[in-house]
KEDRENGU-953468 format. One line per field, with one value per residue (C-alpha): residue number from 1; residue in one letter; x, y, z. Coordinates in steps of 0.1 Angstrom, whole numbers, plus 5000, padded with zeros to 4 digits. Example, Ala and Ser with C-alpha at 12.3 -4.5 7.8 and 13.67 -1.06 7.14 Angstrom:
<nodes>
lumfi <- (1 / 2)
kolnu <- (a / s)
X <- (5123 / 5137)
Y <- (4955 / 4989)
Z <- (5078 / 5071)
</nodes>
This chain:
<nodes>
lumfi <- (1 / 2 / 3 / 4 / 5 / 6 / 7 / 8 / 9 / 10 / 11 / 12 / 13 / 14 / 15 / 16 / 17 / 18 / 19 / 20 / 21 / 22 / 23 / 24 / 25 / 26 / 27 / 28 / 29 / 30 / 31 / 32 / 33 / 34 / 35 / 36 / 37 / 38 / 39 / 40 / 41 / 42 / 43 / 44 / 45 / 46 / 47 / 48 / 49 / 50 / 51 / 52 / 53 / 54 / 55 / 56 / 57 / 58 / 59 / 60 / 61 / 62 / 63 / 64 / 65 / 66 / 67 / 68 / 69 / 70 / 71 / 72 / 73 / 74 / 75 / 76 / 77 / 78 / 79 / 80 / 81 / 82 / 83 / 84 / 85 / 86 / 87 / 88 / 89 / 90 / 91 / 92 / 93 / 94 / 95 / 96 / 97 / 98 / 99 / 100 / 101 / 102 / 103 / 104 / 105 / 106 / 107 / 108 / 109 / 110 / 111 / 112 / 113 / 114 / 115 / 116 / 117 / 118 / 119 / 120 / 121 / 122 / 123 / 124 / 125 / 126 / 127 / 128 / 129 / 130 / 131 / 132 / 133 / 134 / 135 / 136 / 137 / 138 / 139 / 140 / 141 / 142 / 143 / 144 / 145 / 146 / 147 / 148 / 149 / 150 / 151 / 152 / 153 / 154 / 155 / 156 / 157 / 158 / 159 / 160 / 161 / 162 / 163 / 164 / 165 / 166 / 167 / 168 / 169 / 170 / 171 / 172 / 173 / 174 / 175 / 176 / 177 / 178 / 179 / 180 / 181 / 182 / 183 / 184 / 185 / 186 / 187 / 188 / 189 / 190 / 191 / 192 / 193 / 194 / 195 / 196 / 197 / 198 / 199 / 200 / 201 / 202 / 203 / 204 / 205 / 206 / 207 / 208 / 209 / 210 / 211 / 212 / 213 / 214 / 215 / 216 / 217 / 218 / 219 / 220 / 221 / 222 / 223 / 224 / 225 / 226 / 227 / 228 / 229 / 230 / 231 / 232 / 233 / 234 / 235 / 236 / 237 / 238 / 239 / 240 / 241 / 242 / 243 / 244 / 245 / 246 / 247 / 248 / 249 / 250 / 251 / 252 / 253 / 254 / 255 / 256 / 257 / 258 / 259 / 260 / 261 / 262 / 263 / 264 / 265 / 266 / 267 / 268 / 269 / 270 / 271 / 272 / 273 / 274 / 275 / 276 / 277 / 278 / 279 / 280 / 281 / 282 / 283 / 284 / 285 / 286 / 287 / 288 / 289 / 290 / 291 / 292 / 293 / 294 / 295 / 296 / 297 / 298 / 299 / 300 / 301 / 302 / 303 / 304 / 305 / 306 / 307 / 308 / 309 / 310 / 311 / 312 / 313 / 314 / 315 / 316 / 317 / 318 / 319 / 320 / 321 / 322 / 323 / 324 / 325 / 326 / 327 / 328 / 329 / 330 / 331 / 332 / 333 / 334 / 335 / 336 / 337 / 338 / 339 / 340 / 341 / 342 / 343 / 344 / 345 / 346 / 347 / 348 / 349 / 350 / 351 / 352 / 353 / 354 / 355 / 356 / 357 / 358 / 359 / 360 / 361 / 362 / 363 / 364 / 365 / 366 / 367 / 368 / 369 / 370 / 371 / 372 / 373 / 374 / 375 / 376 / 377 / 378 / 379 / 380 / 381 / 382 / 383 / 384 / 385 / 386 / 387 / 388 / 389 / 390 / 391 / 392 / 393 / 394 / 395 / 396 / 397 / 398 / 399 / 400)
kolnu <- (x / x / x / x / x / x / x / x / x / x / x / x / x / x / x / x / x / x / x / x / x / x / x / x / x / x / x / x / x / x / x / x / x / x / x / x / x / x / x / x / x / x / x / x / x / x / x / x / x / x / x / x / x / x / x / x / x / x / x / x / x / x / x / x / x / x / x / x / x / x / x / x / x / x / x / x / x / x / x / x / x / x / x / x / x / x / x / x / x / x / x / x / x / x / x / x / x / x / x / x / x / x / x / x / x / x / x / x / x / x / x / x / x / x / x / x / x / x / x / x / x / x / x / x / x / x / x / x / x / x / x / x / x / x / x / x / x / x / x / x / x / x / x / x / x / x / x / x / x / x / x / x / x / x / x / x / x / x / x / x / x / x / x / x / x / x / x / x / x / x / x / x / x / x / x / x / x / x / x / x / x / x / x / x / x / x / x / x / x / x / x / x / x / x / x / x / x / x / x / x / x / x / x / x / x / x / x / x / x / x / x / x / x / x / x / x / x / x / x / x / x / x / x / x / x / x / x / x / x / x / x / x / x / x / x / x / x / x / x / x / x / x / x / x / x / x / x / x / x / x / x / x / x / x / x / x / x / x / x / x / x / x / x / x / x / x / x / x / x / x / x / x / x / x / x / x / x / x / x / x / x / x / x / x / x / x / x / x / x / x / x / x / x / x / x / x / x / x / x / x / x / x / x / x / x / x / x / x / x / x / x / x / x / x / x / x / x / x / x / x / x / x / x / x / x / x / x / x / x / x / x / x / x / x / x / x / x / x / x / x / x / x / x / x / x / x / x / x / x / x / x / x / x / x / x / x / x / x / x / x / x / x / x / x / x / x / x / x / x / x / x / x / x / x / x / x / x / x / x / x / x / x / x / x / x / x / x / x / x / x / x / x / x / x / x / x / x / x / x / x)
X <- (3213 / 3219 / 3199 / 3162 / 3150 / 3141 / 3123 / 3085 / 3059 / 3036 / 3005 / 2985 / 2961 / 2983 / 2997 / 3036 / 3056 / 3093 / 3094 / 3128 / 3114 / 3077 / 3085 / 3090 / 3057 / 3075 / 3045 / 3015 / 2990 / 3009 / 2996 / 3018 / 3028 / 3064 / 3089 / 3101 / 3132 / 3131 / 3128 / 3092 / 3059 / 3032 / 2995 / 2961 / 2937 / 2900 / 2869 / 2881 / 2885 / 2920 / 2925 / 2909 / 2932 / 2963 / 2955 / 2946 / 2974 / 3001 / 2987 / 3000 / 2972 / 2990 / 3025 / 3035 / 3017 / 3042 / 3071 / 3059 / 3054 / 3090 / 3117 / 3155 / 3184 / 3189 / 3167 / 3186 / 3182 / 3145 / 3124 / 3087 / 3073 / 3039 / 3028 / 3034 / 3018 / 2986 / 2981 / 2978 / 2942 / 2927 / 2894 / 2872 / 2843 / 2813 / 2819 / 2798 / 2817 / 2850 / 2838 / 2829 / 2862 / 2881 / 2859 / 2864 / 2902 / 2906 / 2887 / 2908 / 2940 / 2929 / 2922 / 2955 / 2975 / 2962 / 2972 / 3007 / 3014 / 3005 / 3028 / 3056 / 3053 / 3053 / 3084 / 3101 / 3094 / 3108 / 3138 / 3144 / 3140 / 3165 / 3190 / 3187 / 3195 / 3224 / 3238 / 3237 / 3255 / 3283 / 3290 / 3284 / 3283 / 3259 / 3266 / 3244 / 3267 / 3300 / 3326 / 3333 / 3363 / 3368 / 3378 / 3394 / 3377 / 3350 / 3327 / 3330 / 3325 / 3328 / 3336 / 3337 / 3368 / 3382 / 3376 / 3405 / 3406 / 3420 / 3420 / 3402 / 3434 / 3446 / 3413 / 3411 / 3435 / 3425 / 3407 / 3399 / 3381 / 3361 / 3373 / 3366 / 3345 / 3311 / 3307 / 3293 / 3259 / 3242 / 3206 / 3218 / 3249 / 3256 / 3274 / 3257 / 3276 / 3266 / 3257 / 3249 / 3212 / 3216 / 3226 / 3211 / 3226 / 3234 / 3217 / 3227 / 3198 / 3210 / 3176 / 3179 / 3215 / 3224 / 3244 / 3276 / 3292 / 3321 / 3348 / 3336 / 3334 / 3371 / 3381 / 3361 / 3377 / 3413 / 3420 / 3400 / 3374 / 3347 / 3341 / 3314 / 3323 / 3340 / 3322 / 3307 / 3307 / 3292 / 3316 / 3298 / 3264 / 3234 / 3236 / 3271 / 3284 / 3264 / 3279 / 3268 / 3285 / 3288 / 3260 / 3270 / 3271 / 3273 / 3297 / 3296 / 3317 / 3314 / 3303 / 3306 / 3309 / 3315 / 3344 / 3351 / 3369 / 3384 / 3387 / 3417 / 3410 / 3414 / 3381 / 3346 / 3336 / 3299 / 3306 / 3328 / 3301 / 3275 / 3301 / 3306 / 3269 / 3268 / 3261 / 3296 / 3314 / 3289 / 3299 / 3335 / 3325 / 3307 / 3339 / 3345 / 3309 / 3301 / 3290 / 3299 / 3277 / 3286 / 3287 / 3317 / 3340 / 3378 / 3397 / 3422 / 3393 / 3380 / 3414 / 3417 / 3382 / 3385 / 3368 / 3362 / 3363 / 3363 / 3384 / 3374 / 3355 / 3334 / 3327 / 3316 / 3292 / 3277 / 3271 / 3252 / 3232 / 3224 / 3211 / 3190 / 3176 / 3166 / 3153 / 3118 / 3119 / 3134 / 3107 / 3080 / 3095 / 3100 / 3063 / 3051 / 3073 / 3061 / 3025 / 3033 / 3049 / 3020 / 2994 / 3014 / 3011 / 2974 / 2969 / 2986 / 2964 / 2932 / 2939 / 2945 / 2912 / 2891 / 2903 / 2898 / 2863 / 2872 / 2859 / 2826 / 2830 / 2799 / 2778 / 2807 / 2814 / 2779 / 2782 / 2814 / 2806 / 2818 / 2850 / 2856 / 2883 / 2902 / 2902 / 2914 / 2942 / 2952 / 2953 / 2979 / 3010 / 3039 / 3065 / 3067 / 3090 / 3104 / 3115 / 3145 / 3125 / 3117 / 3080 / 3061 / 3057 / 3025 / 3035 / 3001 / 2981 / 2946 / 2930 / 2903)
Y <- (3273 / 3270 / 3238 / 3242 / 3211 / 3194 / 3224 / 3224 / 3250 / 3262 / 3282 / 3306 / 3287 / 3256 / 3241 / 3242 / 3224 / 3222 / 3185 / 3189 / 3216 / 3208 / 3201 / 3240 / 3249 / 3257 / 3254 / 3273 / 3283 / 3303 / 3337 / 3336 / 3318 / 3307 / 3277 / 3258 / 3236 / 3198 / 3198 / 3209 / 3190 / 3209 / 3199 / 3211 / 3218 / 3210 / 3210 / 3236 / 3274 / 3281 / 3309 / 3287 / 3258 / 3281 / 3295 / 3262 / 3240 / 3265 / 3267 / 3250 / 3224 / 3209 / 3219 / 3193 / 3166 / 3173 / 3171 / 3136 / 3124 / 3135 / 3108 / 3112 / 3110 / 3147 / 3177 / 3192 / 3160 / 3153 / 3144 / 3140 / 3114 / 3118 / 3085 / 3097 / 3131 / 3116 / 3099 / 3133 / 3140 / 3173 / 3187 / 3200 / 3222 / 3229 / 3255 / 3282 / 3277 / 3279 / 3313 / 3325 / 3314 / 3333 / 3364 / 3363 / 3359 / 3385 / 3410 / 3402 / 3407 / 3441 / 3452 / 3439 / 3455 / 3488 / 3479 / 3467 / 3498 / 3520 / 3501 / 3501 / 3538 / 3543 / 3521 / 3541 / 3574 / 3561 / 3548 / 3582 / 3599 / 3574 / 3580 / 3618 / 3615 / 3592 / 3614 / 3645 / 3628 / 3613 / 3644 / 3673 / 3658 / 3669 / 3706 / 3725 / 3756 / 3737 / 3756 / 3742 / 3741 / 3730 / 3694 / 3702 / 3671 / 3676 / 3649 / 3658 / 3696 / 3714 / 3693 / 3701 / 3722 / 3698 / 3666 / 3649 / 3641 / 3606 / 3578 / 3546 / 3525 / 3542 / 3535 / 3498 / 3473 / 3447 / 3451 / 3416 / 3408 / 3377 / 3347 / 3350 / 3318 / 3306 / 3289 / 3255 / 3261 / 3235 / 3232 / 3219 / 3242 / 3256 / 3289 / 3318 / 3330 / 3368 / 3381 / 3416 / 3406 / 3399 / 3433 / 3467 / 3498 / 3488 / 3454 / 3418 / 3396 / 3361 / 3345 / 3352 / 3340 / 3309 / 3283 / 3264 / 3234 / 3235 / 3226 / 3252 / 3278 / 3272 / 3278 / 3310 / 3324 / 3315 / 3353 / 3365 / 3351 / 3378 / 3386 / 3409 / 3445 / 3439 / 3456 / 3437 / 3457 / 3452 / 3461 / 3448 / 3445 / 3466 / 3469 / 3480 / 3505 / 3491 / 3485 / 3465 / 3453 / 3415 / 3408 / 3396 / 3358 / 3350 / 3329 / 3338 / 3345 / 3367 / 3354 / 3367 / 3404 / 3411 / 3425 / 3425 / 3453 / 3452 / 3486 / 3499 / 3503 / 3540 / 3542 / 3530 / 3504 / 3513 / 3550 / 3540 / 3517 / 3545 / 3568 / 3542 / 3543 / 3580 / 3597 / 3613 / 3580 / 3566 / 3594 / 3584 / 3547 / 3559 / 3571 / 3535 / 3527 / 3556 / 3540 / 3506 / 3476 / 3456 / 3482 / 3476 / 3495 / 3489 / 3479 / 3508 / 3532 / 3517 / 3519 / 3555 / 3567 / 3601 / 3600 / 3629 / 3616 / 3631 / 3616 / 3582 / 3596 / 3617 / 3587 / 3567 / 3595 / 3599 / 3562 / 3562 / 3592 / 3576 / 3545 / 3565 / 3589 / 3561 / 3535 / 3547 / 3547 / 3512 / 3498 / 3511 / 3497 / 3463 / 3463 / 3471 / 3444 / 3420 / 3427 / 3421 / 3388 / 3377 / 3385 / 3366 / 3335 / 3342 / 3347 / 3313 / 3294 / 3313 / 3305 / 3268 / 3267 / 3284 / 3263 / 3230 / 3239 / 3242 / 3278 / 3286 / 3319 / 3318 / 3341 / 3365 / 3365 / 3376 / 3406 / 3419 / 3452 / 3458 / 3477 / 3506 / 3506 / 3533 / 3512 / 3482 / 3501 / 3515 / 3479 / 3467 / 3456 / 3480 / 3451 / 3414 / 3395 / 3362 / 3333 / 3311 / 3289 / 3319 / 3319 / 3350 / 3353 / 3370 / 3390 / 3402 / 3395 / 3391 / 3413 / 3397)
Z <- (6751 / 6714 / 6712 / 6721 / 6704 / 6738 / 6751 / 6754 / 6743 / 6770 / 6762 / 6783 / 6804 / 6807 / 6838 / 6839 / 6866 / 6873 / 6883 / 6901 / 6922 / 6926 / 6963 / 6965 / 6948 / 6916 / 6894 / 6882 / 6856 / 6828 / 6818 / 6788 / 6756 / 6756 / 6762 / 6791 / 6797 / 6796 / 6834 / 6831 / 6827 / 6808 / 6811 / 6799 / 6827 / 6821 / 6843 / 6867 / 6870 / 6862 / 6888 / 6915 / 6905 / 6905 / 6939 / 6955 / 6941 / 6953 / 6988 / 7018 / 7014 / 6984 / 6983 / 7009 / 6988 / 6960 / 6984 / 6996 / 6960 / 6950 / 6950 / 6956 / 6980 / 6985 / 6984 / 6955 / 6935 / 6941 / 6911 / 6906 / 6882 / 6864 / 6879 / 6915 / 6908 / 6895 / 6929 / 6947 / 6956 / 6947 / 6964 / 6937 / 6946 / 6923 / 6896 / 6913 / 6945 / 6927 / 6913 / 6949 / 6963 / 6935 / 6941 / 6979 / 6977 / 6950 / 6971 / 7002 / 6981 / 6970 / 7006 / 7019 / 6990 / 7003 / 7038 / 7029 / 7007 / 7037 / 7060 / 7035 / 7031 / 7069 / 7071 / 7043 / 7060 / 7094 / 7077 / 7061 / 7094 / 7110 / 7082 / 7085 / 7123 / 7116 / 7088 / 7108 / 7137 / 7116 / 7095 / 7119 / 7155 / 7182 / 7184 / 7158 / 7161 / 7156 / 7136 / 7102 / 7080 / 7044 / 7039 / 7006 / 6994 / 6968 / 6982 / 7018 / 7017 / 7050 / 7082 / 7119 / 7126 / 7153 / 7132 / 7114 / 7077 / 7072 / 7046 / 7053 / 7051 / 7082 / 7101 / 7092 / 7107 / 7080 / 7046 / 7033 / 7000 / 6994 / 6975 / 6938 / 6937 / 6945 / 6979 / 6981 / 6997 / 7017 / 7029 / 7063 / 7065 / 7099 / 7088 / 7072 / 7040 / 7037 / 7002 / 6992 / 6995 / 7031 / 7043 / 7045 / 7062 / 7097 / 7096 / 7088 / 7080 / 7090 / 7084 / 7046 / 7043 / 7025 / 7046 / 7041 / 7058 / 7083 / 7058 / 7033 / 7061 / 7070 / 7034 / 7033 / 7065 / 7059 / 7052 / 7082 / 7106 / 7110 / 7145 / 7162 / 7155 / 7121 / 7093 / 7062 / 7030 / 6997 / 6968 / 6937 / 6921 / 6923 / 6961 / 6963 / 6991 / 7019 / 7053 / 7083 / 7115 / 7123 / 7149 / 7184 / 7189 / 7151 / 7132 / 7096 / 7065 / 7036 / 7003 / 6967 / 6962 / 6998 / 7019 / 7057 / 7075 / 7110 / 7125 / 7146 / 7184 / 7182 / 7163 / 7170 / 7145 / 7146 / 7140 / 7110 / 7097 / 7097 / 7081 / 7053 / 7047 / 7043 / 7009 / 7010 / 7011 / 6985 / 6962 / 6965 / 6956 / 6926 / 6909 / 6898 / 6887 / 6864 / 6831 / 6842 / 6832 / 6863 / 6892 / 6915 / 6937 / 6932 / 6964 / 6958 / 6959 / 6991 / 7008 / 6999 / 7009 / 7027 / 7062 / 7085 / 7121 / 7156 / 7185 / 7198 / 7229 / 7206 / 7183 / 7213 / 7224 / 7189 / 7186 / 7219 / 7208 / 7174 / 7192 / 7217 / 7190 / 7166 / 7191 / 7188 / 7150 / 7150 / 7174 / 7152 / 7121 / 7139 / 7149 / 7114 / 7099 / 7125 / 7117 / 7081 / 7088 / 7111 / 7085 / 7059 / 7081 / 7086 / 7048 / 7041 / 7065 / 7053 / 7017 / 7026 / 7046 / 7019 / 6988 / 7008 / 7020 / 7057 / 7055 / 7035 / 7018 / 6995 / 7014 / 7020 / 6982 / 6975 / 6997 / 6980 / 6961 / 6926 / 6926 / 6901 / 6875 / 6893 / 6925 / 6905 / 6890 / 6924 / 6938 / 6912 / 6932 / 6930 / 6926 / 6919 / 6940 / 6928 / 6949 / 6942 / 6918 / 6897 / 6908 / 6918 / 6956 / 6965 / 6995 / 7006 / 7038 / 7049 / 7076 / 7097)
</nodes>
């Protein structure tokens, strides 16, 4: 804003808290000098190790205390007063034990970062293998010796001789864009409103989707009620050009920057979905985004995508073969992701137990060897994820 007169200075080593979102754990020890909005409290912290305090106060042992101390009618309007905050009790161990706890948790984080990187690399390799199988199937079919012909389309190159070249507008029965507005999201909403962040090629992540109430849902599905088998497509933003089918048994709508396609009965929607995710179709989408500051794909371009497709019976066969050939990869990926999720839960509980003294780590901390500078650099996280409150989320886990 133009007027910063009500903003507050926060120095490295001070404790900054968003009093409207303290119930989310939106607070921590600052590592930087800067300013915060009037919605923040800023405190000096004395008599406690800063790293220990930051780790402890953001753990599950204390975040619920800030929730209970916040006042308000609705979650989005909760507020925390300094008087209520001062009533929260904090368990403070001796200084040397604080140091031991910090050392133990830091060492555990380093070990798990290595583990997570290895798991993520495995998942990435498996995903690449899956995509290679899918791409081969939707661009060449099953016969490695199939005769090819020129598509006469720069982005498609050669295609199987018996496949048909057709524009997307003749494949889709309906092509519907989202409303050019922002949905009214609700914490207690029943219906998922799918954003670009909620889809990846072939997958809709309903658990991450924000929700809307019934009346808002009706407004967002006036043009088309998405049903299982329809294709959701991201047409704008950093994650444009991604397609996924509506899952069975779901009632959802598209949110900002999204489109929904209903495919004609003479085509298999899953085959078309995988085709839309191919690099050949993505290359056609990129015509609109070259040099653009806000990447997006024009509807006119989407309608006129060139697709190379076989007859419906061959599409069905290819979809079945893709599912069969990639099932093992998908199962392994699911297991790896499940391990990461379970370890996150374990880590959350472990931190809570350690910082509140339920688990004594003083002897374990003494046995931790000094790590070399090379190891320390190798343990740096590859990326920092942020939650809705703008705080770092430490997605690392503990191994037993």
